C-alpha positions as a Markdown table, in Angstrom:
| # | Residue | x | y | z |
|---|---|---|---|---|
| 1 | Unk | 101.8 | 97.0 | 160.4 |
| 2 | Unk | 99.3 | 93.9 | 158.3 |
| 3 | Unk | 96.7 | 95.8 | 157.5 |
| 4 | Unk | 93.2 | 94.7 | 155.6 |
| 5 | Unk | 91.8 | 97.7 | 153.5 |
| 6 | Unk | 88.5 | 99.0 | 152.9 |
| 7 | Unk | 87.0 | 100.3 | 149.4 |
| 8 | Unk | 83.5 | 102.1 | 151.7 |
| 9 | Unk | 86.5 | 103.8 | 154.5 |
| 10 | Unk | 88.7 | 104.5 | 150.9 |
| 11 | Unk | 85.6 | 106.3 | 149.5 |
| 12 | Unk | 85.3 | 108.1 | 152.9 |
| 13 | Unk | 89.0 | 108.6 | 153.0 |
| 14 | Unk | 88.9 | 110.8 | 149.4 |
| 15 | Unk | 85.8 | 113.0 | 151.3 |
| 16 | Unk | 87.4 | 113.9 | 154.2 |
| 17 | Unk | 90.7 | 115.1 | 152.4 |
| 18 | Unk | 89.5 | 117.2 | 150.1 |
| 19 | Unk | 88.2 | 118.8 | 152.8 |
| 20 | Unk | 91.4 | 119.4 | 154.2 |
| 21 | Unk | 92.3 | 120.6 | 151.2 |
| 22 | Unk | 90.2 | 123.2 | 150.5 |
| 23 | Unk | 89.8 | 124.8 | 153.9 |
| 24 | Unk | 89.2 | 122.5 | 157.0 |
| 25 | Unk | 87.3 | 125.4 | 158.5 |
| 26 | Unk | 84.3 | 124.6 | 156.7 |
| 27 | Unk | 80.5 | 124.2 | 157.8 |
| 28 | Unk | 81.2 | 120.2 | 158.2 |
| 29 | Unk | 84.1 | 120.9 | 161.4 |
| 30 | Unk | 82.2 | 119.8 | 164.5 |
| 31 | Unk | 81.0 | 122.4 | 167.3 |
| 32 | Unk | 84.7 | 121.1 | 169.1 |
| 33 | Unk | 86.8 | 121.4 | 166.2 |
| 34 | Unk | 88.5 | 118.6 | 164.9 |
| 35 | Unk | 90.9 | 115.8 | 164.4 |
| 36 | Unk | 93.0 | 114.3 | 162.3 |
| 37 | Unk | 94.3 | 110.8 | 162.1 |
| 38 | Unk | 96.1 | 109.1 | 160.5 |
| 39 | Unk | 95.6 | 105.1 | 160.5 |
| 40 | Unk | 96.1 | 101.6 | 159.0 |
| 41 | Unk | 93.9 | 100.4 | 156.9 |
| 42 | Unk | 90.7 | 98.8 | 158.5 |
| 43 | Unk | 92.2 | 99.5 | 161.7 |
| 44 | Unk | 89.7 | 101.0 | 164.0 |
| 45 | Unk | 86.0 | 100.0 | 164.0 |
| 46 | Unk | 84.5 | 102.7 | 161.5 |
| 47 | Unk | 80.9 | 103.0 | 164.4 |
| 48 | Unk | 83.4 | 104.2 | 167.2 |
| 49 | Unk | 84.3 | 107.4 | 165.0 |
| 50 | Unk | 80.8 | 108.2 | 164.9 |
| 51 | Unk | 80.3 | 107.9 | 168.1 |
| 52 | Unk | 83.3 | 110.1 | 168.7 |
| 53 | Unk | 81.9 | 112.9 | 167.0 |
| 54 | Unk | 78.3 | 112.2 | 169.0 |
| 55 | Unk | 80.1 | 113.0 | 171.9 |
| 56 | Unk | 82.7 | 114.9 | 171.7 |
| 57 | Unk | 81.0 | 117.1 | 169.1 |
| 58 | Unk | 84.6 | 116.7 | 167.2 |
| 59 | Unk | 84.6 | 115.8 | 163.6 |
| 60 | Unk | 87.5 | 113.3 | 162.6 |
| 61 | Unk | 89.2 | 113.5 | 159.4 |
| 62 | Unk | 90.5 | 110.1 | 158.9 |
| 63 | Unk | 93.7 | 109.3 | 156.4 |
| 64 | Unk | 95.1 | 105.9 | 155.9 |
| 65 | Unk | 98.4 | 104.3 | 155.2 |
| 66 | Unk | 99.4 | 101.1 | 154.1 |
| 67 | Unk | 103.2 | 100.3 | 155.7 |
| 68 | Unk | 105.1 | 102.6 | 158.0 |
| 69 | Unk | 107.7 | 103.7 | 155.9 |
| 70 | Unk | 104.7 | 104.8 | 153.2 |
| 71 | Unk | 103.5 | 106.9 | 155.9 |
| 72 | Unk | 106.8 | 108.1 | 157.6 |
| 73 | Unk | 107.5 | 110.5 | 154.6 |
| 74 | Unk | 104.3 | 111.9 | 154.6 |
| 75 | Unk | 104.2 | 112.9 | 158.5 |
| 76 | Unk | 107.7 | 114.4 | 158.4 |
| 77 | Unk | 106.6 | 116.6 | 155.1 |
| 78 | Unk | 104.3 | 118.2 | 157.0 |
| 79 | Unk | 102.3 | 118.5 | 154.2 |
| 80 | Unk | 99.2 | 117.2 | 155.9 |
| 81 | Unk | 99.2 | 118.8 | 159.0 |
| 82 | Unk | 98.5 | 115.3 | 161.1 |
| 83 | Unk | 97.5 | 114.9 | 165.3 |
| 84 | Unk | 97.1 | 111.2 | 165.5 |
| 85 | Unk | 99.1 | 108.6 | 163.7 |
| 86 | Unk | 99.4 | 105.0 | 164.4 |
| 87 | Unk | 102.9 | 103.7 | 163.5 |
| 88 | Unk | 104.5 | 100.7 | 165.2 |
| 89 | Unk | 107.5 | 100.3 | 166.9 |
| 90 | Unk | 110.8 | 100.5 | 165.0 |
| 91 | Unk | 109.0 | 103.7 | 163.5 |
| 92 | Unk | 107.9 | 105.2 | 166.5 |
| 93 | Unk | 111.2 | 104.9 | 167.8 |
| 94 | Unk | 113.0 | 106.6 | 164.8 |
| 95 | Unk | 110.4 | 109.6 | 164.9 |
| 96 | Unk | 111.5 | 109.7 | 168.4 |
| 97 | Unk | 115.1 | 109.9 | 167.3 |
| 98 | Unk | 114.0 | 113.4 | 165.0 |
| 99 | Unk | 111.8 | 114.8 | 167.3 |
| 100 | Unk | 108.8 | 114.3 | 165.5 |
| 101 | Unk | 106.5 | 113.1 | 168.5 |
| 102 | Unk | 104.6 | 115.2 | 171.7 |
| 103 | Unk | 105.2 | 113.7 | 174.9 |
| 104 | Unk | 101.9 | 112.4 | 176.2 |
| 105 | Unk | 100.4 | 113.9 | 179.1 |
| 106 | Unk | 98.4 | 111.1 | 180.8 |
| 107 | Unk | 96.4 | 113.9 | 183.2 |
| 108 | Unk | 94.5 | 114.0 | 179.8 |
| 109 | Unk | 94.3 | 110.7 | 179.0 |
| 110 | Unk | 93.1 | 108.9 | 181.9 |
| 111 | Unk | 91.5 | 105.6 | 180.7 |
| 112 | Unk | 95.5 | 105.1 | 179.3 |
| 113 | Unk | 96.2 | 104.7 | 182.5 |
| 114 | Unk | 93.8 | 102.3 | 184.0 |
| 115 | Unk | 92.9 | 100.7 | 181.4 |
| 116 | Unk | 96.5 | 99.4 | 179.4 |
| 117 | Unk | 98.1 | 96.5 | 181.1 |
| 118 | Unk | 101.5 | 97.4 | 182.6 |
| 119 | Unk | 103.4 | 94.4 | 180.5 |
| 120 | Unk | 102.4 | 96.6 | 177.7 |
| 121 | Unk | 103.8 | 99.7 | 178.3 |
| 122 | Unk | 106.6 | 97.3 | 179.2 |
| 123 | Unk | 107.4 | 95.9 | 176.1 |
| 124 | Unk | 107.1 | 99.4 | 174.7 |
| 125 | Unk | 110.5 | 101.1 | 176.7 |
| 126 | Unk | 111.8 | 99.0 | 174.2 |
| 127 | Unk | 111.0 | 101.7 | 171.0 |
| 128 | Unk | 110.1 | 104.4 | 173.7 |
| 129 | Unk | 112.4 | 103.6 | 176.4 |
| 130 | Unk | 110.2 | 106.3 | 179.1 |
| 131 | Unk | 107.1 | 105.7 | 177.8 |
| 132 | Unk | 106.9 | 109.1 | 177.2 |
| 133 | Unk | 105.5 | 109.2 | 173.5 |
| 134 | Unk | 102.9 | 105.9 | 172.4 |
| 135 | Unk | 100.1 | 104.7 | 173.6 |
| 136 | Unk | 99.9 | 100.5 | 173.0 |
| 137 | Unk | 96.9 | 99.9 | 170.4 |
| 138 | Unk | 97.2 | 96.8 | 169.2 |
| 139 | Unk | 100.1 | 94.4 | 169.2 |
| 140 | Unk | 100.6 | 90.6 | 168.8 |
| 141 | Unk | 103.4 | 88.4 | 166.8 |
| 142 | Unk | 104.7 | 86.4 | 163.9 |
| 143 | Unk | 104.1 | 82.9 | 163.3 |
| 144 | Unk | 103.4 | 80.1 | 160.5 |
| 145 | Unk | 99.7 | 79.4 | 159.9 |
| 146 | Unk | 99.0 | 75.7 | 158.3 |
| 147 | Unk | 96.2 | 73.8 | 157.0 |
| 148 | Unk | 96.4 | 70.5 | 158.9 |
| 149 | Unk | 95.2 | 68.8 | 156.1 |
| 150 | Unk | 98.3 | 69.8 | 153.2 |
| 151 | Unk | 101.0 | 68.9 | 156.0 |
| 152 | Unk | 102.8 | 65.7 | 156.6 |
| 153 | Unk | 103.5 | 66.4 | 160.3 |
| 154 | Unk | 102.5 | 69.7 | 162.6 |
| 155 | Unk | 104.3 | 72.9 | 162.3 |
| 156 | Unk | 107.1 | 74.0 | 164.8 |
| 157 | Unk | 109.9 | 75.3 | 162.9 |
| 158 | Unk | 111.0 | 77.8 | 160.7 |
| 159 | Unk | 113.0 | 75.0 | 159.0 |
| 160 | Unk | 110.0 | 73.9 | 157.7 |
| 161 | Unk | 109.3 | 76.8 | 155.2 |
| 162 | Unk | 112.3 | 75.5 | 153.3 |
| 163 | Unk | 111.1 | 72.3 | 153.2 |
| 164 | Unk | 111.1 | 70.9 | 149.8 |
| 165 | Unk | 107.8 | 68.5 | 149.8 |
| 166 | Unk | 106.0 | 71.8 | 150.4 |
| 167 | Unk | 107.3 | 73.6 | 147.2 |
| 168 | Unk | 105.2 | 75.8 | 145.8 |
| 169 | Unk | 102.5 | 75.6 | 149.3 |
| 170 | Unk | 104.5 | 79.0 | 150.8 |
| 171 | Unk | 103.4 | 81.9 | 151.6 |
| 172 | Unk | 106.1 | 84.0 | 152.5 |
| 173 | Unk | 105.5 | 88.0 | 153.8 |
| 174 | Unk | 106.8 | 90.9 | 151.1 |
| 175 | Unk | 108.1 | 92.6 | 153.8 |
| 176 | Unk | 112.3 | 93.5 | 154.1 |
| 177 | Unk | 111.7 | 93.2 | 157.6 |
| 178 | Unk | 109.4 | 90.6 | 158.2 |
| 179 | Unk | 111.1 | 88.3 | 155.4 |
| 180 | Unk | 114.9 | 89.0 | 156.9 |
| 181 | Unk | 113.2 | 88.1 | 160.2 |
| 182 | Unk | 112.1 | 84.5 | 160.0 |
| 183 | Unk | 116.2 | 84.0 | 158.0 |
| 184 | Unk | 117.3 | 85.1 | 161.1 |
| 185 | Unk | 115.8 | 83.1 | 163.3 |
| 186 | Unk | 116.1 | 80.3 | 161.2 |
| 187 | Unk | 119.7 | 80.6 | 161.5 |
| 188 | Unk | 119.9 | 81.7 | 165.5 |
| 189 | Unk | 120.7 | 85.5 | 165.1 |
| 190 | Unk | 118.7 | 88.1 | 166.5 |
| 191 | Unk | 115.9 | 90.2 | 164.0 |
| 192 | Unk | 118.0 | 93.6 | 164.3 |
| 193 | Unk | 121.3 | 92.2 | 163.8 |
| 194 | Unk | 123.4 | 94.7 | 161.6 |
| 195 | Unk | 126.6 | 91.7 | 161.7 |
| 196 | Unk | 127.3 | 92.0 | 158.3 |
| 197 | Unk | 128.3 | 88.1 | 157.6 |
| 198 | Unk | 124.9 | 87.8 | 160.1 |
| 199 | Unk | 123.0 | 89.5 | 157.6 |
| 200 | Unk | 124.7 | 87.8 | 154.1 |
| 201 | Unk | 123.8 | 84.3 | 155.5 |
| 202 | Unk | 120.2 | 84.9 | 156.3 |
| 203 | Unk | 120.3 | 86.5 | 152.7 |
| 204 | Unk | 121.6 | 83.1 | 151.2 |
| 205 | Unk | 118.6 | 81.2 | 153.2 |
| 206 | Unk | 116.6 | 83.8 | 151.4 |
| 207 | Unk | 117.2 | 82.9 | 148.0 |
| 208 | Unk | 118.1 | 79.5 | 148.6 |
| 209 | Unk | 114.0 | 79.1 | 150.0 |
| 210 | Unk | 112.7 | 81.4 | 146.9 |
| 211 | Unk | 112.2 | 78.1 | 144.6 |
| 212 | Unk | 109.7 | 77.4 | 147.3 |
| 213 | Unk | 107.8 | 79.8 | 147.5 |
| 214 | Unk | 104.8 | 80.3 | 145.9 |
| 215 | Unk | 104.6 | 84.1 | 146.3 |
| 216 | Unk | 105.4 | 87.2 | 148.4 |
| 217 | Unk | 101.8 | 88.1 | 149.4 |
| 218 | Unk | 100.5 | 90.8 | 152.5 |
| 219 | Unk | 97.5 | 90.8 | 152.8 |
| 220 | Unk | 96.5 | 88.2 | 150.1 |
| 221 | Unk | 98.1 | 85.4 | 152.4 |
| 222 | Unk | 94.7 | 85.9 | 154.5 |
| 223 | Unk | 92.5 | 84.8 | 151.5 |
| 224 | Unk | 95.0 | 82.2 | 149.9 |
| 225 | Unk | 95.3 | 80.4 | 152.9 |
| 226 | Unk | 91.4 | 80.1 | 153.8 |
| 227 | Unk | 90.3 | 79.0 | 150.3 |
| 228 | Unk | 93.5 | 76.3 | 150.8 |
| 229 | Unk | 95.6 | 77.8 | 147.7 |
| 230 | Unk | 98.4 | 77.1 | 150.4 |
| 231 | Unk | 99.4 | 75.3 | 152.6 |
| 232 | Unk | 101.6 | 77.1 | 154.8 |
| 233 | Unk | 101.6 | 80.7 | 155.2 |
| 234 | Unk | 104.1 | 83.4 | 157.1 |
| 235 | Unk | 101.3 | 85.8 | 158.8 |
| 236 | Unk | 100.6 | 88.1 | 161.7 |
| 237 | Unk | 98.2 | 86.4 | 164.4 |
| 238 | Unk | 95.7 | 88.7 | 164.4 |
| 239 | Unk | 94.6 | 87.4 | 161.0 |
| 240 | Unk | 95.1 | 84.2 | 162.2 |
| 241 | Unk | 92.5 | 85.0 | 164.3 |
| 242 | Unk | 90.3 | 85.6 | 161.4 |
| 243 | Unk | 91.2 | 83.1 | 159.3 |
| 244 | Unk | 90.5 | 80.3 | 161.8 |
| 245 | Unk | 87.2 | 81.8 | 162.0 |
| 246 | Unk | 87.1 | 81.2 | 158.1 |
| 247 | Unk | 88.3 | 77.6 | 158.0 |
| 248 | Unk | 88.7 | 75.1 | 160.8 |
| 249 | Unk | 91.2 | 73.8 | 159.2 |
| 250 | Unk | 94.0 | 76.3 | 159.6 |
| 251 | Unk | 96.3 | 76.2 | 162.4 |
| 252 | Unk | 98.3 | 79.1 | 164.3 |
| 253 | Unk | 102.2 | 78.1 | 166.0 |
| 254 | Unk | 104.6 | 80.1 | 167.0 |
| 255 | Unk | 107.6 | 79.0 | 165.3 |
| 256 | Unk | 110.2 | 77.3 | 168.6 |
| 257 | Unk | 113.3 | 79.5 | 167.1 |
| 258 | Unk | 111.6 | 82.4 | 168.4 |
| 259 | Unk | 109.3 | 85.5 | 166.7 |
| 260 | Unk | 108.7 | 89.1 | 166.5 |
| 261 | Unk | 105.9 | 90.5 | 169.5 |
| 262 | Unk | 105.1 | 93.5 | 167.9 |
| 263 | Unk | 103.1 | 96.8 | 169.2 |
| 264 | Unk | 101.3 | 99.6 | 167.3 |
| 265 | Unk | 100.6 | 102.5 | 169.1 |
| 266 | Unk | 99.4 | 106.1 | 169.3 |
| 267 | Unk | 101.3 | 108.7 | 169.1 |
| 268 | Unk | 100.9 | 112.6 | 168.8 |
| 269 | Unk | 102.5 | 115.1 | 166.5 |
| 270 | Unk | 105.1 | 117.2 | 167.6 |
| 271 | Unk | 103.0 | 120.3 | 165.9 |
| 272 | Unk | 99.8 | 118.8 | 166.2 |
| 273 | Unk | 97.1 | 121.3 | 165.2 |
| 274 | Unk | 94.6 | 120.2 | 167.3 |
| 275 | Unk | 96.2 | 118.5 | 170.2 |
| 276 | Unk | 93.6 | 118.7 | 173.2 |
| 277 | Unk | 91.4 | 117.0 | 171.0 |
| 278 | Unk | 94.2 | 114.2 | 169.8 |
| 279 | Unk | 94.1 | 113.5 | 173.6 |
| 280 | Unk | 90.1 | 113.3 | 173.5 |
| 281 | Unk | 90.7 | 111.1 | 170.9 |
| 282 | Unk | 92.7 | 108.7 | 172.6 |
| 283 | Unk | 91.3 | 108.6 | 175.6 |
| 284 | Unk | 87.9 | 107.7 | 173.7 |
| 285 | Unk | 89.9 | 105.0 | 171.9 |
| 286 | Unk | 91.2 | 103.5 | 175.4 |
| 287 | Unk | 87.4 | 103.6 | 176.7 |
| 288 | Unk | 86.7 | 99.4 | 177.7 |
| 289 | Unk | 83.5 | 99.5 | 176.0 |
| 290 | Unk | 86.0 | 101.1 | 172.5 |
| 291 | Unk | 88.8 | 99.2 | 173.1 |
| 292 | Unk | 86.2 | 96.6 | 172.3 |
| 293 | Unk | 84.0 | 97.0 | 169.5 |
| 294 | Unk | 88.2 | 97.5 | 167.5 |
| 295 | Unk | 89.2 | 94.6 | 168.8 |
| 296 | Unk | 85.7 | 92.6 | 167.4 |
| 297 | Unk | 86.4 | 94.3 | 164.4 |
| 298 | Unk | 90.0 | 94.5 | 163.3 |
| 299 | Unk | 90.1 | 91.1 | 165.2 |
| 300 | Unk | 93.8 | 91.6 | 166.1 |
| 301 | Unk | 94.9 | 91.6 | 170.1 |
| 302 | Unk | 94.0 | 94.4 | 171.9 |
| 303 | Unk | 96.7 | 95.6 | 175.0 |
| 304 | Unk | 93.3 | 96.8 | 176.9 |
| 305 | Unk | 93.1 | 94.8 | 180.1 |
| 306 | Unk | 89.9 | 96.2 | 181.0 |
| 307 | Unk | 88.3 | 95.4 | 177.4 |
| 308 | Unk | 89.7 | 91.6 | 177.3 |
| 309 | Unk | 87.5 | 91.3 | 180.4 |
| 310 | Unk | 84.5 | 92.7 | 178.2 |
| 311 | Unk | 85.7 | 89.7 | 176.2 |
| 312 | Unk | 82.0 | 86.9 | 176.1 |
| 313 | Unk | 83.1 | 84.7 | 174.0 |
| 314 | Unk | 86.2 | 82.5 | 177.1 |
| 315 | Unk | 87.4 | 81.0 | 173.5 |
| 316 | Unk | 88.6 | 84.4 | 172.6 |
| 317 | Unk | 89.4 | 85.9 | 175.7 |
| 318 | Unk | 91.5 | 82.8 | 176.4 |
| 319 | Unk | 92.6 | 81.8 | 173.3 |
| 320 | Unk | 96.4 | 81.3 | 173.1 |
| 321 | Unk | 96.5 | 83.3 | 169.3 |
| 322 | Unk | 94.8 | 86.3 | 170.8 |
| 323 | Unk | 96.7 | 86.5 | 173.8 |
| 324 | Unk | 99.7 | 84.0 | 174.3 |
| 325 | Unk | 101.7 | 83.7 | 178.2 |
| 326 | Unk | 105.2 | 85.4 | 176.0 |
| 327 | Unk | 106.6 | 83.4 | 179.3 |
| 328 | Unk | 106.3 | 80.3 | 177.2 |
| 329 | Unk | 108.1 | 81.1 | 174.2 |
| 330 | Unk | 112.1 | 81.7 | 173.8 |
| 331 | Unk | 113.9 | 84.5 | 171.6 |
| 332 | Unk | 111.1 | 86.6 | 171.6 |
| 333 | Unk | 111.9 | 90.3 | 169.6 |
| 334 | Unk | 110.4 | 93.8 | 168.9 |
| 335 | Unk | 111.7 | 95.6 | 166.2 |
| 336 | Unk | 114.2 | 98.6 | 166.7 |
| 337 | Unk | 114.7 | 101.5 | 164.1 |
| 338 | Unk | 118.5 | 100.6 | 162.9 |
| 339 | Unk | 119.0 | 103.7 | 161.4 |
| 340 | Unk | 119.4 | 104.6 | 157.9 |
| 341 | Unk | 122.3 | 102.9 | 157.4 |
| 342 | Unk | 120.3 | 100.0 | 159.0 |
| 343 | Unk | 117.2 | 100.1 | 156.5 |
| 344 | Unk | 119.6 | 100.6 | 153.4 |
| 345 | Unk | 121.7 | 97.9 | 154.2 |
| 346 | Unk | 118.4 | 96.0 | 154.1 |
| 347 | Unk | 116.7 | 97.6 | 151.5 |
| 348 | Unk | 119.6 | 96.4 | 149.2 |
| 349 | Unk | 120.4 | 92.4 | 150.5 |
| 350 | Unk | 116.0 | 92.0 | 150.1 |
| 351 | Unk | 116.5 | 94.0 | 146.2 |
| 352 | Unk | 119.1 | 91.1 | 145.9 |
| 353 | Unk | 117.2 | 88.6 | 147.2 |
| 354 | Unk | 114.1 | 89.5 | 145.2 |
| 355 | Unk | 116.2 | 90.1 | 142.0 |
| 356 | Unk | 117.5 | 86.2 | 142.4 |
């Protein structure tokens, strides 16, 4: 959903994809075959991939995507026969509906049963009702990051993103669902609404806000906030952890009107050519020490409770950003797939916002 991109990983990616296109049965394939993984940019510690290869003899072919929407058609087309992907909640729902996923055999992935917290499986039922198809990998919230030296008062509400005194100092997410979520919560609506009146109200709110917005961004919100180029930005909690390490003047809050609680999860594709190796890979990623390495590398919250116990820094292990007590907040939701007509409606209204 919300990931950083690594040029070095991209270089490796080109080499790996060349191997796929020229025939995966080459001498570079591990002694126990391979596993083909499709994941967000810089969403795994590269060292853990090396460790998996060394421990199992299975070669990891690793490909990256930038958005759920760019991932989906590539998987659907079968242009590359991926074994594993890591989509977000609502996209997993869509893939389940379209029979693109294989059911998880938890007997072959024991670390997923013992190390992933029950609350994350419960949350996943919103898009995977029986936990048949997905294993939580990372999770978090969407909130407001603000610079305490650049605002007049603590930021607690989405409404403050409409305050004219912060004109040209506000960063919004360049994402249709995230942007509409902000406006929907502002107006007291569900972020999964398909009510046309509510959606037009949210669209009007975004249009009213647009003159105040410095930029619609994705990854750039992190760097702009660290560099104090803006006072307020909509950001994912994992990015907020990183920014605070770089600039102690930055504060992250979950707005009082509620927000999105998201989960990215491992799934095994229906026609995975290396299903057994896919199970081994996911089981490895669910190991507590490996999950800890990935958490420390990407800074997005881990649902692996065994890994959390291994975090040595008390401030991080008990961080209200990384591991908030969600029972303290109202109106939290997880995105669900709204169907092709719903997606088309949101995209049409977002185009009107951007064109205004």
